[in-house]
C-alpha positions in Angstrom: -8.7 -256.0 -202.0 -9.8 -254.9 -205.4 -12.2 -252.5 -203.8 -9.4 -250.9 -201.7 -7.2 -250.6 -204.8 -10.0 -248.8 -206.7 -10.5 -246.3 -203.8 -6.8 -245.5 -203.7 -6.7 -245.0 -207.5 -9.7 -242.6 -207.4 -8.2 -240.7 -204.5 -4.9 -240.4 -206.3 -6.6 -239.1 -209.4 -8.6 -236.5 -207.4 -5.4 -235.2 -205.8 -3.5 -234.8 -209.1 -6.4 -233.3 -211.0 -7.6 -230.7 -208.5 -7.3 -227.2 -209.7 -8.7 -224.0 -208.3 -8.4 -220.3 -208.5 -5.0 -218.8 -208.0 -4.4 -217.6 -204.5 -3.7 -214.0 -203.4 -0.3 -212.5 -204.5 2.5 -212.8 -202.0 4.4 -209.9 -200.4 6.5 -207.7 -202.6 10.2 -208.5 -202.4 13.0 -206.1 -202.2 13.9 -206.2 -205.9 16.1 -203.3 -206.8 15.9 -201.8 -203.3 18.9 -201.7 -201.0 18.1 -203.6 -197.8 21.5 -203.1 -196.2 22.5 -200.0 -194.5 24.7 -197.2 -195.9 27.1 -194.9 -194.0 29.5 -192.0 -194.3 31.9 -190.2 -192.0 32.6 -186.6 -191.4 35.1 -184.8 -189.1 33.8 -181.5 -187.8 34.7 -178.7 -185.4 32.3 -177.2 -182.9 33.0 -173.5 -182.4 31.3 -170.4 -181.2 31.1 -169.3 -184.8 28.9 -172.2 -185.8 26.9 -172.2 -182.6 28.5 -175.5 -181.6 26.7 -177.4 -184.4 27.4 -178.6 -187.9 25.0 -179.4 -190.6 26.1 -182.2 -193.0 24.4 -183.0 -196.3 23.5 -186.6 -196.8 25.5 -187.7 -199.9 23.4 -188.1 -203.1 24.6 -191.7 -203.6 22.8 -192.8 -200.3 19.2 -193.8 -200.8 17.2 -192.3 -198.0 13.6 -193.1 -197.7 11.1 -191.5 -195.3 10.8 -194.7 -193.3 14.6 -195.2 -193.0 16.3 -194.9 -189.6 19.2 -192.5 -189.3 21.8 -193.2 -186.6 24.9 -191.2 -185.7 28.0 -192.6 -183.9 30.9 -190.6 -182.4 34.5 -191.9 -182.7 35.8 -191.9 -179.2 39.3 -193.2 -179.9 41.0 -196.6 -180.4 41.6 -199.6 -178.2 44.1 -202.2 -179.4 44.0 -200.7 -182.9 40.2 -200.8 -183.2 38.0 -197.8 -183.4 35.6 -197.2 -180.5 32.3 -195.7 -181.5 29.5 -194.4 -179.2 25.9 -193.9 -180.2 24.4 -190.4 -180.0 23.0 -188.9 -177.9 26.1 -189.2 -175.8 26.5 -187.4 -172.4 30.0 -186.2 -171.5 30.9 -185.2 -167.9 33.7 -182.6 -167.7 36.1 -181.6 -165.0 34.2 -178.5 -164.0 31.4 -180.8 -162.6 29.3 -180.0 -165.7 27.9 -182.1 -168.4 26.9 -181.7 -172.1 25.7 -183.9 -174.8 26.6 -184.6 -178.4 23.3 -185.0 -180.1 21.8 -184.9 -183.6 18.7 -184.3 -185.6 18.0 -185.0 -189.3 15.6 -184.3 -192.1 15.5 -185.8 -195.5 18.6 -184.1 -196.8 20.7 -183.1 -193.8 22.0 -184.3 -190.4 22.8 -181.6 -187.9 25.2 -182.7 -185.1 25.4 -180.4 -182.1 26.6 -179.9 -178.5 23.8 -179.1 -176.1 23.5 -178.6 -172.4 21.5 -176.6 -169.8 20.8 -172.9 -170.7 23.5 -171.5 -168.5 26.3 -173.9 -169.6 29.6 -172.1 -170.2 30.9 -173.5 -173.6 34.3 -172.0 -172.7 34.7 -175.0 -170.3 35.0 -177.3 -173.3 38.4 -178.5 -174.1 39.7 -178.5 -177.7 39.7 -182.3 -177.6 35.9 -182.1 -177.0 35.2 -179.6 -179.7 37.7 -179.9 -182.6 38.4 -182.7 -185.1 35.4 -184.8 -183.9 34.6 -187.7 -186.2 31.1 -189.0 -186.6 29.6 -191.8 -188.7 26.1 -191.4 -190.0 24.3 -194.7 -190.7 21.1 -195.0 -192.7 19.2 -198.3 -192.1 15.9 -199.5 -193.7 13.5 -199.5 -190.7 11.7 -202.6 -191.9 15.0 -204.5 -191.8 15.9 -203.2 -188.4 12.5 -204.2 -186.9 12.6 -207.7 -188.5 16.1 -208.5 -187.2 15.8 -207.3 -183.6 18.9 -205.2 -184.1 20.4 -203.4 -181.1 21.1 -200.0 -182.6 23.3 -199.1 -179.6 25.7 -201.9 -180.5 27.9 -200.3 -183.2 29.5 -203.6 -184.3 26.1 -205.2 -184.7 24.8 -202.3 -186.8 27.9 -202.3 -189.0 27.3 -205.9 -190.0 24.4 -204.7 -192.0 26.1 -201.7 -193.6 27.7 -201.7 -197.1 
């Protein structure tokens, strides 16, 4: 019995007195970096004079990094008092049997939202409700966060849970 007690004591001393080199540093955290999304809205008109496109400057108070994901949603109306948003690109079918898309592109400072279709599309077919007073929400999300959370970027409500 005394021998077993001695072995347990030696083993306990070895466990508490072991020391080694410090391990490798862990991953950097997000100290001081915004890991939630940011957004802003703009209401624009698509006209012949602006070639059916509008370029919007990303506000200076929004931190945009090269790796961030920029998404654009189009306000389609309201249902039961709640806004209905549709992710771009968005295809719209019109009465003349034609179709067009609201689409966008962006760079580091600007988002350009535009209407596009086939080369022979007659823009005169567009109704004022399809061209004028169109509201869009631009959302900037950190791409590392989006990838880690398996976020469905086509689900507007899911995206907005992560936006300030």
